N, C-alpha and C positions, 0 to 999 in steps of 0.2 A: 019696779023696785030695784036699787042698788045694792050688788052684793060683792065682797072681794074676789077678784080674778085668782084664777089659776095661773096666770101670768104676771110678771114683774120687767117694768122698761129698765135695761142696762143702757147706762152714759158712761162711755169711757175716751178720757182727754187722752190723746197721744200724739209725739212730735208727729208731722204729715208725712217725712219717712216710714212712719212705719203703719199708716193706714191700710194700707192692704193686707197686708199679714195679719193685723187684727180683725179684719172684716171676714178674711179665711177662716180663721180660727174659730171667731164666733160660731160662722155658718157650720163648719166641721163638728163642732163640740154640740150642736144642735139648735141654737139659740137664732133666732131671725125667722122662725117657721109661722106662718100664719096663712092658716088655709091649706089650698094646695100649692103653695109657695113657700120656698126656703131661701136663705142667704139675705132675707128681707132687713136693710137698714136705710139709715139717712145720715147725713154728717153736713156740718158746716166747719168754716174755721174759726177761730181763734188766737188771742196771744195769751198764754200763759207765762205767768209772774211769780217768781218764787227765790228763795235764798237758802241757798244750802246752808245748816247749820253744823257746828264743831259735831264729830262723830259718825256723819252723813258719809256716802259713797257717792257722790252725783256723776250719774252717767253726762249730764250735761251741765254746765256752769262750774262754779270755783265758789269752796267754803268763804263765808263770810260776804260774799259780793251778789248784788240781785241780776238775776236774769233773767232773760224774756227769750220765750220760744214761739215759736209758731206751730200752732198744736191743729189738730183735726177733733172735733167730738164726733164721737160714733154713736148713735142710739139704734136700739133694736129691742124686740119683746124676748122674753125667755120664759118657758114654763117654771114654776117655782122648783118642782124638782129637778132642774138641772141646774140650778143656780149655782152651787156651791161645785160642782164639775167644770162649768164655762168658766167661772173666775180663776179656778186651778189654772186651767190652761190658757188664759190670757195673762195670769202672771208669768207664765214659762215665756213668752216672747213680747212681754211689753219692754220697755228699755230702761223705764222710770225702775229705782228703788222703791218708791212708793209711789204707784199707780194711782193717778184718781178713778175712781171708778165707784158710780152711786147706783145703788138699788134701789129703784122707785115702786112702791106699791101700785098697784091699778084696779079701778071698779069696773064691772060691768053692768048691765042691765039685763035682767031677768026676764 
């Protein structure tokens, strides 16, 4: 029987230059704990594309111009009760004005 998990999957997109600090922050904030293991993450590379619009303060790119950046997509699990605190810590170290962070519900088998 399937039921909602007490964990979610976090997916954070960040420039490759910030992968290490994001992973460190995730682990120190309590994400990435699976059984007797901590700081558990996985990642892959992607090309992020975006166009900063008027009113934005981009750390990468220029207003009105399409930008591309090599990014690392970092995935981990996180207890639901820790998510808000973990995301707050990630926002402190993430270079993007609008970090791309997915919070994905999980299911588990009873």
